[in-house]
C-alpha positions as CSV (number, residue, x, y, z in Angstrom):
1,M,164.8,15.1,69.3
2,K,167.7,17.9,69.9
3,P,169.8,17.1,71.8
4,L,170.2,17.9,75.2
5,K,172.3,20.8,76.3
6,E,173.4,21.8,79.5
7,K,174.1,26.2,80.4
8,I,177.9,26.4,82.1
9,S,179.5,29.6,83.1
10,I,183.6,29.7,81.6
11,T,186.4,32.6,81.7
12,I,188.0,33.4,78.6
13,D,191.0,35.4,77.7
14,N,189.6,38.4,76.7
15,D,192.2,38.0,73.2
16,I,191.1,34.8,72.9
17,L,186.9,35.7,73.1
18,A,187.9,38.6,70.5
19,K,188.7,35.8,68.1
20,L,186.0,33.4,68.7
21,K,184.0,36.3,68.3
22,E,184.8,37.1,64.8
23,K,184.6,33.7,63.3
24,A,181.6,33.1,64.8
25,E,180.4,36.6,62.8
26,Y,181.9,34.6,60.3
27,D,180.7,32.1,60.2
28,D,177.2,33.1,60.5
29,R,176.7,31.3,64.0
30,S,176.0,32.1,67.8
31,L,179.5,32.2,70.0
32,S,177.7,29.4,71.6
33,Q,177.4,27.4,68.4
34,Y,180.7,28.0,67.3
35,I,182.9,27.1,70.6
36,N,180.6,24.0,70.3
37,I,181.9,23.2,67.2
38,V,185.8,24.4,67.7
39,L,185.6,21.9,70.9
40,K,184.0,18.7,68.5
41,Q,186.9,19.2,66.0
42,H,189.7,19.5,69.1
43,I,188.5,16.1,70.4
44,K,187.8,14.7,67.6
45,E,191.3,15.4,66.6
46,I,192.8,14.2,70.2
47,E,190.8,11.1,70.3
48,E,192.0,10.0,66.6
49,K,195.2,11.0,67.4
50,N,195.5,8.9,70.4
51,K,193.9,5.7,68.7
52,P,196.1,2.7,68.6
């Protein structure tokens, strides 16, 4: 079963969006997939950093 997803609307600076699109294309992924990967990685890093 696929994980549930939710549509949202966000505002992203133009320069950041351009870089995200570039990286997503290089990885042969959709922008949405790439943003999810980046956010998951960031959250994982924060959680590991904050472990006691």
